[in-house]
C-alpha positions as CSV (number, residue, x, y, z in Angstrom):
1,X,6.8,-38.6,4.0
2,X,5.7,-36.6,7.1
3,X,6.9,-33.0,7.1
4,X,5.2,-30.5,9.5
5,X,3.9,-27.0,9.2
6,X,6.5,-26.0,11.7
7,X,9.3,-27.3,9.5
8,X,8.1,-25.5,6.4
9,X,7.4,-22.4,8.4
10,X,11.0,-22.4,9.7
11,X,12.3,-23.0,6.2
12,X,10.3,-20.0,4.8
13,X,11.7,-17.8,7.6
14,X,15.2,-19.0,6.7
15,X,14.7,-18.1,3.1
16,X,13.4,-14.7,4.0
17,X,16.2,-13.8,6.5
18,X,19.0,-15.7,4.7
19,X,20.6,-16.5,8.1
20,X,20.0,-19.2,10.7
21,X,20.4,-16.8,13.6
22,X,18.0,-14.2,12.3
23,X,15.5,-16.8,11.2
24,X,15.5,-18.5,14.6
25,X,15.0,-15.1,16.3
26,X,12.0,-14.4,14.0
27,X,10.5,-17.8,14.8
28,X,11.2,-17.3,18.6
29,X,13.2,-20.5,18.9
30,X,16.9,-21.2,19.4
31,X,19.2,-21.5,16.4
32,X,20.0,-25.2,17.1
33,X,16.3,-26.0,17.3
34,X,15.7,-24.4,13.9
35,X,18.7,-26.1,12.4
36,X,17.5,-29.5,13.5
37,X,14.1,-28.9,11.8
38,X,15.7,-27.7,8.6
39,X,18.0,-30.7,8.5
40,X,14.9,-33.0,9.1
41,X,13.1,-31.4,6.2
42,X,16.1,-31.9,4.0
43,X,16.2,-35.6,5.0
44,X,12.5,-35.9,4.1
45,X,13.0,-34.1,0.8
46,X,16.0,-36.2,-0.1
47,X,18.4,-33.4,-0.8
48,X,20.0,-30.1,0.4
49,X,17.7,-27.1,0.4
50,X,20.2,-24.4,1.2
51,X,23.9,-23.9,0.7
52,X,25.3,-22.9,4.1
53,X,27.7,-20.0,4.1
54,X,29.5,-18.1,6.9
55,X,26.9,-15.3,7.1
56,X,24.0,-16.3,4.9
57,X,22.4,-19.1,3.0
58,X,21.6,-19.6,-0.7
59,X,18.8,-21.7,-2.0
60,X,19.6,-24.8,-4.1
61,X,17.4,-25.6,-7.1
62,X,15.5,-28.1,-4.9
63,X,15.2,-25.4,-2.2
64,X,13.5,-23.1,-4.7
65,X,11.0,-25.7,-5.6
66,X,10.3,-26.5,-1.9
67,X,9.9,-22.8,-1.1
68,X,7.3,-22.3,-3.8
69,X,5.3,-25.2,-2.5
70,X,5.8,-24.2,1.1
71,X,4.4,-20.7,0.5
72,X,1.2,-22.3,-1.0
73,X,0.9,-24.7,1.9
74,X,1.3,-22.0,4.6
75,X,-1.2,-19.7,2.8
76,X,-3.7,-22.5,2.7
77,X,-3.0,-23.4,6.4
78,X,-3.5,-19.8,7.3
79,X,-6.9,-19.7,5.6
80,X,-8.0,-22.9,7.4
81,X,-6.9,-21.4,10.8
82,X,-8.8,-18.2,10.1
83,X,-11.9,-20.3,9.1
84,X,-11.8,-22.3,12.3
85,X,-11.4,-19.1,14.3
86,X,-14.3,-17.5,12.5
87,X,-16.6,-20.5,13.1
88,X,-15.8,-20.4,16.8
89,X,-16.1,-16.7,17.2
90,X,-18.9,-15.9,14.7
91,X,-16.7,-13.4,12.9
92,X,-15.5,-13.3,9.3
93,X,-11.8,-13.0,8.5
94,X,-11.0,-10.7,5.7
95,X,-7.6,-9.9,4.1
96,X,-7.4,-6.3,3.0
97,X,-4.8,-4.7,0.8
98,X,-4.1,-0.9,0.7
99,X,-1.7,1.0,-1.5
100,X,1.0,3.1,0.4
101,X,-0.3,6.5,-0.6
102,X,-3.6,5.7,1.1
103,X,-2.8,3.3,3.9
104,X,-1.2,5.7,6.5
105,X,-4.0,8.3,6.1
106,X,-7.1,6.2,5.8
107,X,-6.4,3.0,7.8
108,X,-6.3,4.4,11.4
109,X,-9.7,6.0,11.1
110,X,-11.1,3.2,8.9
111,X,-10.2,0.4,11.3
112,X,-11.5,2.4,14.3
113,X,-14.8,3.0,12.4
114,X,-15.1,-0.7,11.6
115,X,-14.9,-1.5,15.3
116,X,-17.5,1.1,16.0
117,X,-19.8,-0.3,13.4
118,X,-19.3,-3.9,14.7
119,X,-19.4,-5.5,11.3
120,X,-18.1,-8.8,12.7
121,X,-15.1,-8.7,10.5
122,X,-11.6,-9.7,11.6
123,X,-9.3,-7.6,9.2
124,X,-5.8,-8.5,8.3
125,X,-4.1,-5.6,6.5
126,X,-1.3,-5.7,3.8
127,X,0.2,-2.5,2.5
128,X,1.8,-2.9,-1.0
129,X,1.9,-1.2,-4.4
130,X,-0.9,-1.7,-6.9
131,X,0.8,-4.4,-8.9
132,X,1.4,-6.6,-5.9
133,X,-2.1,-6.1,-4.6
134,X,-3.6,-7.1,-7.9
135,X,-1.5,-10.2,-7.9
136,X,-2.5,-11.1,-4.4
137,X,-6.2,-10.6,-5.2
138,X,-6.0,-12.9,-8.2
139,X,-4.2,-15.7,-6.3
140,X,-6.5,-15.5,-3.3
141,X,-4.0,-14.0,-0.8
142,X,-6.3,-11.0,-0.5
143,X,-10.0,-10.7,-0.4
144,X,-10.4,-7.0,-1.1
145,X,-8.1,-4.0,-1.8
146,X,-8.3,-0.2,-1.6
147,X,-6.5,1.5,-4.5
148,X,-6.8,4.1,-7.2
149,X,-9.4,3.4,-10.0
150,X,-9.4,2.1,-12.6
151,X,-7.3,-0.7,-11.2
152,X,-6.4,-2.2,-14.6
153,X,-7.0,-5.7,-13.4
154,X,-9.2,-8.2,-15.2
155,X,-12.0,-10.1,-13.5
156,X,-12.5,-7.6,-10.7
157,X,-15.5,-5.7,-9.3
158,X,-14.8,-2.0,-8.4
159,X,-16.8,0.1,-6.0
160,X,-15.8,3.8,-6.0
161,X,-15.5,5.3,-2.5
162,X,-14.5,8.9,-3.0
163,X,-12.5,11.4,-5.1
164,X,-9.1,12.6,-3.8
165,X,-8.0,15.9,-5.2
166,X,-4.4,16.9,-5.8
167,X,-2.8,20.1,-4.5
168,X,0.5,21.7,-5.4
169,X,3.0,21.3,-2.6
170,X,6.4,22.8,-1.9
171,X,8.2,25.4,0.1
172,X,6.9,28.9,0.3
173,X,9.7,30.2,-1.9
174,X,9.1,27.5,-4.5
175,X,5.4,28.2,-4.7
176,X,6.1,32.0,-5.0
177,X,8.4,31.3,-7.9
178,X,5.9,29.1,-9.8
179,X,3.1,31.6,-9.1
180,X,5.0,34.5,-10.5
181,X,3.4,35.5,-13.8
182,X,0.5,33.1,-13.5
183,X,-3.0,34.3,-12.4
184,X,-3.6,30.7,-11.3
185,X,-1.2,27.9,-11.6
186,X,-2.4,24.8,-13.6
187,X,-0.7,21.4,-13.6
188,X,0.3,21.9,-17.2
189,X,2.3,25.0,-16.1
190,X,4.7,22.7,-14.2
191,X,8.0,21.8,-15.9
192,X,9.6,18.4,-15.6
193,X,12.7,19.8,-13.8
194,X,10.4,21.3,-11.1
195,X,8.8,18.0,-10.2
196,X,9.7,15.7,-7.4
197,X,7.7,12.4,-7.4
198,X,7.7,9.0,-5.7
199,X,10.0,6.3,-7.1
200,X,8.8,4.4,-10.2
201,X,6.2,1.8,-9.4
202,X,3.8,4.0,-7.4
203,X,0.6,4.6,-9.2
204,X,0.6,8.2,-7.8
205,X,3.6,8.9,-9.9
206,X,1.8,7.8,-13.0
207,X,-1.2,9.9,-12.1
208,X,0.9,13.0,-11.4
209,X,2.7,12.7,-14.7
210,X,-0.6,12.3,-16.6
211,X,-2.1,15.3,-14.8
212,X,0.9,17.5,-15.6
213,X,1.1,16.3,-19.2
214,X,4.7,15.3,-18.6
215,X,6.2,12.2,-20.3
216,X,7.9,9.7,-18.1
217,X,11.0,9.9,-20.4
218,X,11.2,13.7,-19.9
219,X,14.6,14.8,-18.5
220,X,14.9,16.4,-15.1
221,X,12.1,14.6,-13.2
222,X,13.3,13.5,-9.8
223,X,11.6,10.2,-8.9
224,X,13.6,9.1,-5.9
225,X,11.3,9.3,-2.8
226,X,10.0,6.0,-1.4
227,X,7.1,7.4,0.5
228,X,4.9,10.5,0.7
229,X,6.4,11.2,4.1
230,X,9.9,11.5,2.6
231,X,8.6,13.3,-0.4
232,X,6.8,15.9,1.8
233,X,10.0,16.6,3.7
234,X,12.1,17.0,0.6
235,X,9.8,19.5,-1.1
236,X,9.3,21.4,2.2
237,X,13.1,21.8,2.2
238,X,12.9,23.4,-1.2
239,X,13.9,20.4,-3.4
240,X,11.2,20.8,-6.0
241,X,7.4,20.7,-6.2
242,X,5.0,17.8,-6.0
243,X,1.3,16.9,-6.2
244,X,-0.1,16.1,-2.8
245,X,-3.3,14.0,-2.3
246,X,-5.9,15.8,-0.3
247,X,-6.2,12.6,1.8
248,X,-2.6,13.1,3.1
249,X,-2.7,16.9,3.7
250,X,-3.3,17.0,7.4
251,X,-0.8,14.3,8.3
252,X,2.0,15.6,6.0
253,X,1.5,19.3,6.6
254,X,1.7,18.7,10.4
255,X,4.8,16.5,10.1
256,X,6.8,18.4,7.5
257,X,7.9,21.8,8.8
258,X,7.7,24.4,6.1
259,X,5.5,22.5,3.7
260,X,3.0,24.8,1.9
261,X,0.2,23.8,-0.3
262,X,-2.2,25.5,-2.7
263,X,-5.2,24.3,-4.8
264,X,-5.3,24.3,-8.5
265,X,-8.1,26.0,-10.4
266,X,-11.3,24.2,-11.3
267,X,-11.6,21.6,-12.4
268,X,-9.1,20.4,-9.9
269,X,-7.0,17.3,-10.8
270,X,-8.0,14.2,-8.8
271,X,-7.8,10.5,-8.4
272,X,-10.7,8.1,-7.8
273,X,-10.3,5.8,-4.8
274,X,-12.2,2.5,-4.7
275,X,-12.7,-0.9,-3.1
276,X,-12.2,-3.9,-5.3
277,X,-12.7,-7.6,-5.1
278,X,-12.6,-10.6,-7.4
279,X,-15.7,-11.0,-9.6
280,X,-15.7,-14.7,-8.7
281,X,-16.2,-13.9,-5.0
282,X,-19.8,-14.6,-4.0
283,X,-21.8,-11.4,-3.7
284,X,-22.3,-10.6,0.0
285,X,-23.5,-7.8,2.2
286,X,-20.0,-7.5,3.8
287,X,-18.5,-5.9,0.6
288,X,-21.1,-3.1,0.5
289,X,-20.8,-2.7,4.3
290,X,-17.1,-2.4,4.1
291,X,-17.3,0.1,1.2
292,X,-19.8,2.2,3.1
293,X,-17.5,2.5,6.2
294,X,-14.4,3.2,4.0
295,X,-16.4,5.9,2.1
296,X,-17.6,7.6,5.3
297,X,-14.1,7.6,6.8
298,X,-12.5,9.0,3.6
299,X,-15.1,11.6,3.1
300,X,-14.7,12.8,6.7
301,X,-10.9,13.2,6.2
302,X,-11.5,15.1,2.9
303,X,-14.1,17.4,4.4
304,X,-11.7,18.4,7.2
305,X,-9.0,19.0,4.6
306,X,-11.3,21.3,2.7
307,X,-12.1,23.3,5.9
308,X,-8.4,23.6,6.7
309,X,-7.0,24.2,3.2
310,X,-9.8,25.6,1.1
311,X,-12.7,24.1,-0.8
312,X,-12.2,21.5,-3.4
313,X,-14.4,23.3,-6.0
314,X,-11.9,26.1,-6.5
315,X,-14.7,28.5,-5.4
316,X,-14.8,30.6,-2.2
317,X,-16.4,28.9,0.8
318,X,-19.9,29.9,1.4
């Protein structure tokens, strides 16, 4: 049996796109060329891998088994390719995962700072929610990840990078309403029907509910936004209030017209952001170097936010 990486790569693309034409386009080959390779793989496997329909394809039981094995093979092949590239270039490849409520705000500066520090690291980035990143860390698809601490994963080493405070965000009218009758609004003053949060599955939603002392089962909570960018625009338009991470302030306040923010009183609610790796990964200087660059990048963003939106201590600036 002599299947090729090309064949299983084409098959994986077909499974992802569920259409021969779209899969061929993604693989930068003609549809007939892709079809020939899929048929050849089926002949080698001794059975049909996909049921062909007019507009899509459906995996057969054999196809599901072949897909599971194909993903492992392609993952291993990718690691071998990166290892060969590293050996020839003198650089180390590193797969980094970042949660969506951190990635857009930290990554641009972080990757630029990595280049400036010349750490001889070739970084591949994957953005996903905490659960997916933990799974990828455990199965070796990722080497490190940046997420909120504690991660909740077993067999991991966690290095804290910085603390990210939460601010209350909404339209000017909404903030005026919630401030009425309160000398200083606290998270516990917010009611469930006032809150607008990210859709279920984002750790930021769990953190916001915990900070506000609101049960997930409470009626009236709107958890429909898929990203902080969407959430910012919704609350700026008056559709509720939310907790905005300090890390995202500059980007979201600049992008969402009418978005207003205010700090809570001390001690301000916050989340801890950290870099994590598998405990089984050999200790190496690269992990601490990576953590130091990420820490410096994050702290610079937070310091600028405190200049623009008030100090994080809840006290007047000196």
